[in-house]
C-alpha positions in Angstrom: 42.7 -52.5 151.6 43.1 -54.3 148.3 42.3 -57.9 147.5 45.9 -58.9 148.1 45.8 -57.5 151.7 42.5 -59.0 152.8 42.8 -61.1 156.0 42.6 -64.8 155.6 39.6 -65.0 157.8 37.6 -62.6 155.8 35.1 -63.3 153.0 34.6 -61.4 149.8 34.9 -57.7 150.4 36.7 -58.2 153.7 33.6 -59.4 155.7 34.2 -62.0 158.4 32.6 -65.3 157.6 30.8 -65.1 160.9 29.1 -61.8 160.1 25.5 -61.8 158.8 25.2 -61.1 155.1 23.9 -57.5 154.7 22.8 -58.1 151.2 19.1 -58.9 150.5 18.3 -61.0 147.5 14.9 -60.9 145.7 13.4 -61.4 142.3 11.5 -58.6 140.5 10.3 -57.8 137.1 11.5 -54.8 135.0 10.2 -54.0 131.5 8.7 -57.5 131.4 11.9 -59.2 132.4 12.1 -61.2 135.7 15.5 -60.9 137.3 17.4 -61.2 140.5 18.2 -58.1 142.7 20.9 -57.7 145.3 20.2 -54.8 147.6 21.6 -53.0 150.7 20.0 -50.1 152.6 16.4 -49.1 152.4 14.3 -51.4 150.2 12.7 -50.0 147.1 8.9 -50.2 146.9 7.2 -53.1 145.2 7.2 -52.2 141.5 3.8 -53.9 141.2 2.2 -51.3 143.4 -0.2 -48.9 141.6 1.5 -45.9 140.1 -0.6 -43.5 142.2 0.7 -45.1 145.4 4.3 -44.8 144.2 3.8 -41.1 143.3 2.4 -40.4 146.8 5.3 -42.1 148.4 7.8 -40.2 146.2 6.1 -36.9 147.3 6.4 -37.8 151.0 9.5 -36.1 152.5 10.1 -38.5 155.4 10.7 -41.5 153.1 13.6 -39.9 151.3 17.0 -41.1 152.5 19.8 -38.7 153.1 22.2 -40.7 151.0 21.9 -41.1 147.2 20.9 -44.5 145.8 23.4 -46.3 143.7 22.3 -48.6 140.9 25.1 -51.0 139.9 25.2 -52.6 136.4 27.5 -55.4 135.5 29.3 -56.3 132.3 28.9 -58.8 129.5 28.7 -62.4 130.7 28.8 -61.2 134.3 26.0 -60.9 136.9 25.1 -58.8 139.9 27.4 -61.0 142.0 30.3 -59.1 140.7 29.2 -56.2 143.0 28.8 -58.3 146.1 32.1 -57.3 147.8 31.4 -53.6 147.0 27.8 -53.9 148.2 29.1 -55.1 151.6 31.3 -52.1 151.9 28.4 -49.8 150.8 26.2 -51.4 153.4 28.7 -50.7 156.1 28.9 -47.1 155.0 25.1 -46.7 155.1 24.8 -46.1 151.4 21.7 -47.6 149.7 22.6 -49.6 146.6 21.1 -52.1 144.3 22.7 -54.5 141.7 20.7 -56.4 139.2 21.2 -59.2 136.7 20.9 -57.7 133.3 18.6 -59.6 130.8 20.4 -62.6 129.4 22.8 -63.0 132.3 22.9 -64.3 135.8 19.4 -65.4 136.9 17.6 -63.0 134.6 15.3 -64.1 131.8 17.0 -64.3 128.4 17.1 -61.5 125.8 14.6 -61.7 123.0 15.8 -62.1 119.4 16.7 -58.8 117.8 18.8 -55.8 118.9 20.2 -56.1 122.4 20.8 -52.5 123.5 17.2 -51.3 123.2 16.1 -54.2 125.4 18.7 -53.3 127.9 17.7 -49.7 127.7 14.1 -50.5 128.6 15.3 -52.6 131.5 17.7 -50.0 132.9 15.0 -47.3 132.6 12.6 -49.4 134.7 15.2 -50.0 137.4 16.1 -46.3 137.6 12.4 -45.2 137.8 11.8 -47.7 140.6 14.8 -46.6 142.7 14.1 -42.9 142.1 10.9 -43.2 144.2 13.2 -43.4 147.3 15.8 -40.8 146.4 18.4 -39.4 143.9 19.8 -42.1 141.7 23.4 -42.4 140.6 24.2 -45.1 138.0 27.5 -47.0 138.0 28.3 -49.6 135.4 31.3 -51.8 134.5 32.0 -52.7 130.8 28.5 -53.3 129.2 27.0 -51.8 132.4 29.1 -48.7 131.7 27.6 -48.5 128.2 24.1 -48.9 129.6 24.8 -46.1 132.2 25.9 -43.7 129.5 22.9 -44.5 127.4 20.6 -43.9 130.3 22.3 -40.5 130.9 21.6 -39.6 127.3 17.9 -39.7 128.2 17.1 -36.3 129.8 13.7 -37.6 131.0 15.3 -40.1 133.4 15.7 -39.0 137.0 19.5 -39.6 137.2 21.8 -37.4 139.3 25.1 -38.8 138.0 26.9 -41.6 136.2 30.1 -43.6 136.8 31.3 -45.4 133.7 34.0 -48.0 134.3 35.7 -49.5 131.3 32.8 -48.9 128.9 33.6 -50.3 125.4 33.0 -48.7 122.0 35.7 -45.9 122.0 39.3 -47.2 121.8 39.0 -50.9 122.3 41.6 -53.7 122.8 42.7 -56.1 120.1 40.5 -58.8 121.6 37.2 -56.8 121.1 38.4 -55.7 117.6 39.0 -59.4 116.8 35.5 -60.4 117.8 34.1 -57.6 115.6 36.1 -58.6 112.6 35.5 -62.3 113.1 38.9 -63.5 111.9 39.7 -66.9 110.5 40.4 -68.7 113.9 37.0 -67.8 115.3 35.3 -68.7 112.0 37.0 -72.1 112.1 36.0 -72.7 115.7 32.4 -71.9 115.0 32.4 -74.2 111.9 34.0 -77.2 113.5 32.2 -80.4 112.4 33.0 -82.1 115.7 32.3 -80.0 118.8 35.1 -79.4 121.2 34.7 -81.5 124.4 33.1 -79.7 127.2 35.8 -80.4 129.7 38.4 -78.8 127.3 36.2 -75.7 126.9 36.0 -75.3 130.7 39.7 -75.8 131.2 40.5 -73.1 128.7 38.0 -70.8 130.3 39.4 -71.4 133.7 42.8 -70.2 132.4 41.6 -67.3 130.3 38.9 -65.7 132.5 41.1 -64.6 135.5 43.6 -63.0 133.1 40.8 -61.0 131.4 39.0 -59.8 134.5 41.7 -59.2 137.1 44.8 -57.0 137.1 46.7 -59.8 138.7 45.2 -63.3 137.9 47.1 -64.9 140.8 44.8 -63.3 143.4 41.6 -64.1 141.4 38.7 -65.2 143.6 37.8 -68.8 142.7 34.1 -68.2 143.3 34.0 -65.2 141.0 35.9 -67.1 138.3 33.6 -70.0 138.5 30.6 -67.7 137.8 32.1 -66.8 134.5 33.3 -70.3 133.5 29.8 -71.6 134.2 28.7 -69.6 131.2 30.8 -71.8 128.9 30.0 -75.3 129.9 30.3 -76.7 126.4 31.0 -76.0 122.8 27.4 -75.0 121.9 27.1 -72.4 124.7 30.5 -71.0 123.9 29.6 -70.6 120.2 26.3 -68.9 121.2 28.1 -66.4 123.5 30.6 -65.6 120.7 27.7 -64.9 118.3 26.1 -62.7 120.9 29.3 -60.8 121.6 29.7 -60.1 117.8 26.2 -58.7 117.7 26.9 -56.5 120.7 30.1 -55.2 119.3 28.3 -54.3 116.1 25.6 -52.4 118.0 28.3 -50.5 120.0 29.3 -48.7 116.8 26.2 -46.5 117.1 25.6 -46.7 120.8 26.4 -43.2 122.0 25.0 -39.7 121.7 27.3 -38.2 124.2 26.4 -34.6 123.6 23.1 -35.4 125.4 24.9 -36.3 128.6 24.4 -33.4 131.0 24.6 -35.0 134.4 27.9 -35.3 136.3 30.0 -38.1 134.8 33.0 -39.9 136.3 35.0 -42.0 133.8 37.2 -44.7 135.3 40.0 -46.1 133.1 42.1 -49.1 134.1 45.7 -49.5 133.1 45.8 -53.3 133.3 42.5 -53.8 131.4 42.9 -56.4 128.7 39.5 -55.9 127.2 38.9 -52.1 127.1 42.1 -50.0 127.1 42.7 -47.0 129.3 42.8 -45.0 126.1 39.1 -45.7 125.7 38.4 -44.0 129.0 40.5 -41.0 128.1 38.6 -40.7 124.8 35.3 -40.8 126.6 36.5 -38.0 128.9 37.5 -35.9 125.9 34.1 -36.4 124.3 32.2 -35.3 127.5 34.1 -32.1 128.5 32.4 -31.7 131.9 33.3 -35.3 132.9 35.9 -36.2 135.5 38.6 -38.8 134.7 40.2 -41.3 137.0 43.0 -43.5 135.6 44.2 -46.4 137.8 47.2 -48.1 136.4 46.9 -51.0 138.9 43.3 -52.0 138.1 42.0 -54.5 135.6 38.8 -54.8 133.6 36.7 -55.4 136.8 38.1 -53.1 139.5 35.1 -54.0 141.7 36.9 -57.4 142.0 40.4 -56.1 142.2 39.7 -53.5 144.9 36.1 -53.5 146.2 36.9 -51.4 149.2 38.3 -48.5 147.2 35.6 -48.9 144.5 32.9 -48.6 147.2 34.6 -45.5 148.6 34.9 -43.9 145.2 31.2 -44.6 144.3 30.1 -43.2 147.7 32.1 -40.0 147.4 31.1 -39.4 143.7 27.4 -40.1 144.3 27.2 -37.6 147.1 29.0 -35.0 145.0 26.9 -35.6 141.9 23.7 -35.3 143.8 24.7 -32.0 145.3 25.8 -30.7 141.9 22.6 -31.8 140.1 20.4 -30.4 142.9 22.2 -27.0 142.7 21.8 -26.9 138.9 18.1 -27.7 139.2 17.6 -25.0 141.9 19.4 -22.4 139.7 17.3 -23.3 136.7 14.1 -23.0 138.8 15.2 -19.7 140.1 16.0 -18.4 136.6 12.5 -19.5 135.4 10.9 -17.7 138.4 12.8 -14.5 137.7 11.8 -14.6 134.1 8.2 -15.1 135.0 8.3 -12.3 137.5 9.9 -10.0 135.0 7.3 -10.8 132.4 
């Protein structure tokens, strides 16, 4: 069921407004950053517990769930709320999942001065290690979250069983991202205006632009989701700050990937109606990681978790189960090969 077919009585993700919310909300600290966490399924242990207690729990078979654990990462200027509709579907399917506000966005503490990606790497690593205590972790990220998922997969020491990258930038990007990187005259003039643009005008423009950038069809955009984004641009000063941050991020993306290090199963999702990261970018990523799988959906926009949360949840669930089986089989084969070599020696 797509967003356009959702019953009028249903809330986000198709849940009836009378149903209890299956999503638990908490605040935790990862890599020194306090953030908000949305979670369904079995709860992860308190990260403040002593490491010895966490290792004992990880080694206890009965606490391991049958289903893999999904870690969901959002995009630039987004928050964990972008995954709420999909989280509801995953909860109904019995698939444990967690979505977090990345540093600098949502209710997370701000990024520190300096390079952004290393800070986000440390944060993502901490989330993965926490979730891995309870089971096999599969990362799924949209846009900037897709970048962070790929960068985590490059780290062979992280306990990741698979990655889903949805519209990750940095390969073949749209004219809009290229424009931010090149900082053309209109953007320079906007940043240098001696008199700030009135806040109400900034918000009005954002209300018109945001749905067109995020959704395949802006006419079915969820007003609550759009409001989350427009709240990030309440006035001229905040908009200028976000623009400068976006320019820094685009510059860092130029040297963001070491894809030859990605060995875990990878699903690349490319969206035909994406105005920010073209479908060609996904195809290029698939080419650069030969063992990856590619899904091209011509009817999805930049945030397919908003366009079609039901199908995204099904896709994530199927891929996660498959990725965990593949990774476990590879590890078993590697262990058997080492045992044979040892016996032969």
